[in-house]
C-alpha positions in Angstrom: 64.6 190.8 199.0 65.6 187.1 197.9 65.0 184.3 200.7 68.2 182.9 202.3 68.8 179.2 202.8 66.7 177.2 205.3 63.2 179.4 204.2 60.4 177.3 202.9 57.9 178.7 200.2 54.3 178.4 200.7 52.3 179.5 197.6 48.3 179.8 197.6 46.0 179.6 194.9 46.1 183.3 194.0 50.0 183.2 193.6 50.5 185.1 196.8 53.3 184.0 199.2 54.7 183.6 202.7 58.1 182.7 203.9 58.2 180.8 206.8 61.7 180.4 208.7 62.5 177.0 210.1 64.9 177.1 213.2 67.7 175.1 212.8 67.2 173.9 209.2 69.9 174.5 206.8 70.1 173.0 203.4 73.4 171.8 202.2 72.4 169.7 199.5 73.5 170.9 195.7 71.3 168.9 193.7 71.5 171.2 190.8 75.1 172.2 190.5 75.9 173.2 187.2 72.3 173.0 186.0 71.0 175.8 183.8 67.3 176.5 184.8 64.8 179.1 183.1 62.0 180.3 185.5 59.1 181.7 183.6 56.3 183.6 185.1 54.9 187.0 185.0 55.1 187.6 188.6 58.6 189.1 189.4 58.2 188.3 192.8 57.6 184.5 192.3 60.2 184.4 189.7 62.9 185.8 191.9 61.8 183.1 195.1 62.1 180.2 192.4 65.3 181.5 191.2 66.6 181.9 194.5 65.8 178.5 195.8 67.1 176.9 192.8 70.5 179.1 192.6 70.8 177.7 196.5 70.9 174.2 195.2 73.9 175.2 192.5 71.9 176.0 189.6 72.9 178.7 187.0 69.2 180.6 186.6 67.7 182.8 184.1 64.5 184.4 184.2 61.6 185.4 181.5 58.3 187.1 182.1 56.3 185.1 179.6 56.3 182.4 176.9 57.7 184.6 174.0 60.6 185.6 176.0 61.1 182.4 177.5 61.1 180.6 174.0 63.6 183.1 172.5 66.0 182.1 175.4 65.4 178.3 175.0 66.4 178.9 171.1 69.3 180.9 171.8 70.8 179.0 174.8 70.8 175.4 176.1 68.9 174.8 179.4 68.5 171.7 181.3 65.4 172.6 182.7 62.4 175.1 182.1 60.0 175.9 185.0 57.0 177.8 183.9 53.7 179.2 185.0 50.7 178.4 182.6 48.7 181.8 182.4 50.8 184.6 181.5 50.0 187.7 179.1 52.6 187.3 176.2 52.6 183.8 176.0 51.1 181.0 178.0 53.2 178.0 179.5 51.0 175.5 177.6 52.3 176.5 174.1 55.5 177.4 175.6 55.8 173.7 176.5 54.5 172.5 173.0 56.9 174.8 171.1 60.0 173.6 173.4 59.0 169.5 172.6 58.9 170.5 168.9 62.4 171.6 169.2 63.9 168.9 171.2 61.6 166.3 173.2 64.2 165.2 175.6 66.2 168.5 176.6 65.0 170.8 178.5 63.1 169.1 181.0 59.6 171.4 181.2 57.6 171.7 184.5 54.4 173.6 184.2 52.7 175.3 187.4 49.0 176.3 187.5 46.6 177.3 190.1 43.6 177.1 187.8 42.1 174.2 185.7 44.1 175.5 182.7 45.0 171.9 181.4 44.0 168.3 182.2 46.6 166.3 183.7 46.9 163.9 180.9 47.0 166.8 178.4 50.0 168.1 180.1 52.0 164.7 180.1 50.8 163.9 176.7 52.3 167.1 175.0 55.6 166.1 176.6 55.9 168.0 179.9 57.5 166.1 182.5 55.7 167.5 185.4 52.3 169.6 186.1 52.4 171.1 189.8 49.5 172.5 191.1 49.4 175.4 193.5 49.9 175.4 196.5 53.3 173.1 196.3 56.0 172.6 198.5 59.6 173.6 196.9 61.1 170.5 198.3 58.9 168.2 196.5 59.4 170.4 193.2 63.1 170.1 193.8 62.9 166.3 194.3 60.7 165.8 191.0 63.1 167.7 188.9 66.0 166.0 190.0 64.3 162.4 189.4 63.3 163.5 185.9 67.0 164.7 185.3 68.3 161.4 186.1 69.0 158.9 183.2 66.0 156.4 182.9 68.4 153.4 183.7 69.7 154.8 186.8 66.3 156.3 187.9 64.5 153.0 187.6 67.1 151.1 189.5 67.1 153.5 192.6 65.9 152.0 195.6 62.8 153.7 197.2 62.3 154.9 201.0 59.3 152.7 201.4 57.3 150.1 199.1 54.0 151.2 198.1 50.7 150.3 199.9 48.5 149.9 197.0 48.6 147.0 194.5 47.2 146.9 190.8 47.4 143.5 189.5 47.7 142.5 185.9 47.4 139.0 185.1 49.9 139.4 182.3 53.8 139.7 181.8 55.1 143.2 180.9 55.5 142.2 177.3 51.9 140.8 177.1 50.4 143.9 178.8 52.6 146.0 176.1 51.6 143.8 173.1 47.8 143.8 174.0 47.5 147.7 174.8 46.7 147.1 178.6 49.8 149.4 178.9 50.9 152.2 176.6 54.4 153.3 177.2 55.8 156.9 177.2 59.1 158.3 177.8 58.6 158.2 181.5 55.5 156.2 182.3 52.4 154.4 181.2 48.7 154.7 180.4 47.0 151.8 182.2 43.8 150.7 180.6 41.5 150.0 183.5 38.2 150.8 184.4 38.0 150.2 187.9 40.3 152.1 190.3 40.3 152.6 194.2 42.9 155.0 194.5 43.5 158.6 193.4 46.1 160.9 191.6 49.2 161.3 193.7 48.6 157.6 195.2 52.0 155.6 195.3 51.2 152.3 193.6 52.9 148.9 192.8 51.7 147.4 189.2 52.2 143.6 189.7 52.9 141.4 186.5 53.2 137.7 186.3 57.2 138.2 185.9 57.8 141.4 188.1 56.5 144.9 189.5 56.9 148.4 188.7 56.3 151.3 191.5 55.0 154.5 190.6 52.9 157.5 191.2 49.4 158.1 189.7 49.5 161.2 187.8 46.1 161.1 186.9 42.8 159.0 187.3 39.9 158.7 184.6 37.1 156.8 186.1 35.2 156.5 183.0 35.4 157.0 179.1 35.9 160.8 178.1 35.6 162.8 174.8 39.0 163.5 173.3 40.2 165.9 170.8 38.3 165.2 167.5 41.6 166.3 165.6 43.8 163.9 167.3 43.7 160.1 167.1 41.6 159.7 170.5 38.2 160.6 169.8 37.4 159.0 173.0 39.8 158.6 175.9 39.2 155.3 177.7 39.3 154.9 181.5 42.1 154.3 183.1 45.2 156.0 185.0 48.6 157.5 184.2 51.5 156.2 186.1 55.1 157.9 186.3 57.5 155.3 186.6 59.7 155.3 189.8 61.2 151.8 190.4 61.4 148.7 188.1 62.1 145.4 189.5 65.3 143.5 188.2 63.4 140.6 186.6 61.6 143.0 184.0 64.4 145.9 183.7 66.0 145.0 180.6 62.6 144.5 178.9 61.4 147.5 180.2 64.2 149.7 179.1 64.2 148.0 175.7 60.6 149.0 175.3 61.4 152.5 176.3 64.0 153.0 173.7 61.3 152.1 171.0 59.1 155.2 172.1 58.9 157.6 169.4 56.1 160.0 170.9 56.5 163.3 172.7 54.4 162.1 175.6 56.2 161.6 179.0 53.0 159.7 180.0 50.4 159.0 177.2 47.1 160.2 177.6 45.6 156.9 176.2 
């Protein structure tokens, strides 16, 4: 039976789930009204729960049990979002994301879900996924992340945040200097910031402070030291640094950052280096 509005899903590391009813709580938002979402998982129960949640927000939802079936659906129909598990017989989520982004970098938005160390965070964002969700997770956080990424970049980066970050990373450069000197590498939705010393961790809310403005965002991963890369790629060594998803940009540097974003030609949502 599918859960009704006002139910929260908690998923543990072995993908079993529990429904917790919250008294006097009814969601009335319709953030996905008219959007078409594909849910991909080999577990029928989990597919149905995610589908029901998205439908309660106004989405048109289809389901697939593996990557092969999902790719066929993506090729034959236009989806706004694909939410996929990674470990599935008959086609995994990583290969699915790679294939989808080879067809169209921008659409559909792809979120990967994993309960294991199937892929490093920087690898997922490098191949073009807009989100990597680790079990256990909260459905409200997943919905908010999807809604944010579907918002056009200019509107997304101008949106006011509920609170300011408590952690600051100071770069004694203008944003244009940081890009020119490769202190920053820009992707479609964020930066790789080349910096060896960190006092924060993945998931922290940060402010990058430049000489001419600031950028607020979420650290999606942190590499404390150089690590081996893929010898077949352009990065035999991945330098220390962190990946930042951009949430808000100060007005002083908005135009220059939007211009730089238009020049991005890679699939990476956040570059790995």
